[in-house]
C-alpha positions in Angstrom: 85.6 33.6 -70.0 89.3 33.4 -69.0 91.2 30.5 -68.0 94.5 30.4 -65.9 97.2 27.8 -66.3 96.1 26.5 -63.0 92.7 25.6 -64.3 94.3 22.9 -66.4 97.1 21.8 -64.1 97.6 18.2 -63.4 97.2 17.0 -59.9 100.4 16.6 -57.9 101.1 13.0 -57.6 101.9 11.9 -54.0 103.8 8.7 -53.5 102.6 6.7 -50.5 104.9 3.9 -49.1 103.0 0.9 -47.9 105.0 -1.3 -45.6 103.4 -4.8 -45.7 104.3 -8.5 -45.4 103.2 -11.0 -47.9 102.0 -13.4 -45.0 100.0 -10.8 -43.3 96.2 -10.9 -43.7 95.9 -7.4 -42.3 98.2 -6.0 -44.8 96.3 -7.9 -47.6 93.1 -6.3 -46.4 94.9 -2.8 -46.2 95.9 -3.3 -49.8 92.2 -4.0 -51.0 91.2 -0.9 -49.2 94.0 1.1 -50.9 92.8 -0.4 -54.4 89.2 0.5 -53.7 90.1 4.0 -52.8 92.2 4.6 -56.0 89.3 6.1 -57.9 88.6 8.6 -55.1 92.3 9.6 -54.9 93.9 9.4 -58.3 96.9 11.6 -57.3 98.0 8.8 -55.1 100.8 6.3 -56.0 101.6 3.3 -53.9 105.1 2.4 -53.4 104.9 -1.3 -52.0 107.6 -2.3 -49.7 107.9 -5.8 -48.5 109.1 -5.8 -44.9 110.8 -9.1 -44.9 113.0 -8.2 -47.9 113.5 -4.6 -46.8 114.3 -4.5 -43.0 116.9 -2.0 -43.4 114.7 0.5 -45.4 112.0 0.0 -42.8 114.3 0.7 -39.9 115.8 3.7 -41.9 112.4 5.2 -42.4 111.4 4.7 -38.6 108.7 2.1 -39.3 108.3 -0.2 -36.3 105.4 -2.5 -37.5 103.1 -3.3 -40.4 100.8 -2.5 -42.1 102.0 1.1 -42.3 101.3 3.7 -44.7 103.8 6.6 -44.7 104.0 9.8 -46.8 106.6 12.6 -45.8 106.6 12.7 -41.9 103.0 11.3 -41.5 102.3 7.7 -41.2 99.3 5.5 -40.4 100.0 2.2 -38.7 97.7 -0.2 -36.7 96.9 -3.7 -36.1 93.9 -3.2 -38.4 93.5 -0.3 -40.8 90.2 0.4 -41.6 89.0 1.9 -45.0 87.6 4.9 -43.1 90.9 5.3 -41.4 92.9 5.1 -44.6 90.4 7.6 -46.4 91.0 10.1 -43.4 94.7 9.7 -43.8 94.7 10.1 -47.6 92.6 13.2 -47.2 94.7 14.6 -44.5 97.9 14.3 -46.6 
């Protein structure tokens, strides 16, 4: 049996930006969903960006609300991000 170098390749890590507010219960729920999905998506790294102290970065990245998940030019935002919606988003990227 022969193996190629890609058979043992490490998964490519993807850094997802998570725009959240420490006072936002919807953001806390999104964070719990992300934590529970870590086992399913081990290649995902979450970059937490607190919007109250990073308004400039939020504006530069084109983020208008929170909670928001952003990877490259794809984002997921909404009043309530369900576990299912987050899973679909992570699968798509």
